[in-house]
C-alpha positions in Angstrom: 211.2 55.1 11.3 212.8 53.9 8.2 210.3 51.0 8.0 207.4 53.5 7.9 209.0 55.5 5.2 209.3 52.4 3.0 205.7 51.5 3.7 204.6 55.0 2.8 206.7 54.8 -0.4 205.2 51.5 -1.5 201.7 52.8 -0.7 202.1 56.0 -2.7 203.6 54.1 -5.7 200.8 51.6 -5.5 198.2 54.4 -5.5 199.9 56.3 -8.4 200.2 53.2 -10.5 196.6 52.2 -9.6 195.5 55.6 -10.9 197.3 54.9 -14.2 195.6 51.6 -14.4 192.1 53.1 -13.9 192.8 55.9 -16.4 194.0 53.3 -19.0 191.0 51.0 -18.5 188.5 53.9 -18.5 189.9 55.3 -21.7 188.5 52.8 -24.1 188.5 49.3 -25.4 191.6 49.3 -27.5 194.0 46.5 -27.0 196.9 48.8 -25.9 194.8 50.4 -23.2 193.6 47.1 -21.9 197.2 45.8 -21.8 198.5 48.8 -20.0 195.6 48.8 -17.6 195.9 45.2 -16.7 199.7 45.3 -16.4 199.5 48.5 -14.2 196.9 46.9 -12.0 199.2 43.9 -11.5 202.1 46.0 -10.6 199.9 48.2 -8.3 198.7 45.1 -6.5 202.2 43.8 -6.1 203.4 47.1 -4.5 200.4 47.1 -2.3 201.3 43.7 -0.9 204.8 44.9 -0.4 203.5 47.9 1.5 201.3 45.7 3.7 204.1 43.3 4.4 206.6 46.0 5.3 204.1 47.6 7.6 203.3 44.3 9.4 206.9 43.2 9.7 208.4 43.4 13.2 212.0 43.8 14.1 
């Protein structure tokens, strides 16, 4: 049960940070927005891989 909670936590965080990335990248072409958007996308991708790996792990 705890494994599924961890998977859900990582998935929700990845989705939220992915939304921040999309918002920053859609907001304009300023260097700050691009930097925040790319960095947030990288963190969201990392969290998504953590979520996938914790879901696939067997005990």
